[in-house]
C-alpha positions as CSV (number, residue, x, y, z in Angstrom):
1,M,159.5,82.4,73.2
2,A,161.9,81.3,76.0
3,N,160.6,80.5,79.4
4,F,161.1,82.8,82.3
5,L,164.0,82.1,84.6
6,D,163.2,81.7,88.3
7,H,165.0,83.2,91.3
8,N,167.8,80.7,90.9
9,G,168.2,81.4,87.1
10,I,166.6,78.1,86.2
11,D,164.0,77.7,83.5
12,S,160.7,78.0,85.4
13,G,158.7,76.2,82.7
14,L,156.5,79.3,82.4
15,T,156.5,82.2,80.0
16,K,157.0,85.7,81.4
17,E,153.2,86.3,81.1
18,Q,152.4,83.1,83.0
19,W,154.9,84.0,85.7
20,C,153.3,87.4,86.0
21,E,149.8,85.9,86.1
22,R,150.9,84.0,89.2
23,L,151.6,87.3,90.9
24,H,148.0,88.5,90.4
25,P,146.6,86.8,93.5
26,A,149.2,88.6,95.7
27,V,148.2,91.9,94.2
28,K,144.5,91.1,94.7
29,H,145.2,90.1,98.3
30,E,147.1,93.3,99.0
31,A,144.3,95.4,97.4
32,R,141.7,93.7,99.6
33,R,143.9,94.4,102.7
34,R,144.2,98.0,101.7
35,I,140.5,98.4,101.0
36,L,139.5,96.9,104.3
37,E,142.0,99.2,106.0
38,V,140.3,102.2,104.5
39,A,136.8,100.9,104.6
40,P,135.8,97.7,106.4
41,D,132.9,95.7,105.0
42,W,130.3,97.4,107.2
43,K,131.5,100.8,106.1
44,Q,131.3,99.9,102.5
45,R,127.7,98.5,103.0
46,N,126.7,101.7,104.8
47,A,128.2,103.8,102.0
48,A,126.3,102.0,99.4
49,I,123.1,102.9,101.2
50,D,124.1,106.4,102.4
51,V,125.1,107.5,98.9
52,Q,121.3,107.8,98.3
53,S,120.7,109.9,101.3
54,S,118.8,113.2,101.1
55,D,121.5,114.7,103.4
56,A,124.3,116.2,101.2
57,D,127.0,115.6,103.9
58,V,126.0,112.0,104.4
59,R,126.1,111.5,100.6
60,A,129.5,113.2,100.3
61,A,131.0,111.0,103.0
62,A,129.5,107.9,101.4
63,Q,130.9,108.8,98.0
64,A,134.3,109.4,99.5
65,V,134.3,105.8,100.8
66,I,133.2,104.5,97.4
67,D,135.8,106.5,95.6
68,A,138.6,105.4,97.9
69,V,137.7,101.7,97.3
70,A,137.4,102.3,93.6
71,A,140.8,104.0,93.5
72,I,142.4,101.0,95.2
73,R,140.7,98.6,92.8
74,A,141.8,100.6,89.8
75,K,145.4,100.7,91.1
76,S,145.3,96.9,91.6
77,N,144.3,96.5,87.9
78,E,147.0,98.9,86.8
79,I,149.7,97.0,88.8
80,E,148.6,93.7,87.3
81,A,148.6,95.1,83.8
82,S,152.1,96.6,84.3
83,L,153.8,93.4,85.5
84,T,154.8,92.1,82.1
85,S,156.4,95.4,81.1
86,M,158.7,95.2,84.1
87,S,162.3,94.0,83.8
88,D,162.9,90.3,84.7
89,A,164.8,91.4,87.8
90,D,161.9,93.7,88.9
91,I,159.4,90.9,88.4
92,L,161.5,88.5,90.5
93,A,161.8,91.2,93.2
94,F,158.1,92.2,93.0
95,A,156.4,92.4,96.4
96,A,152.7,93.4,96.2
97,T,152.9,94.9,99.7
98,D,155.5,97.5,98.6
99,D,153.9,100.9,99.0
100,A,155.8,102.1,95.9
101,H,153.5,100.1,93.7
102,W,150.4,101.7,95.2
103,Q,151.4,105.4,94.8
């Protein structure tokens, strides 16, 4: 298999899969940023406790936080898995912060 060509059209020395693996940290970083935007650490800790509350409203609010975080994590995994199926041009233009990836 031929190596992936970099932004200048030069052999990167990496396969397409290896190139895409190097994008994973950027996706993970963006997922963390989005998670903390929705639910800061303290809110996640509280939700983990409040989900066991006897108050249905408190439980529902906690579950909403947990579900929002889980959705971002799932989307992050989906983005990482889809990278190698993108065109070479799309991989080179990939920006983890682009909202289009997270919809």
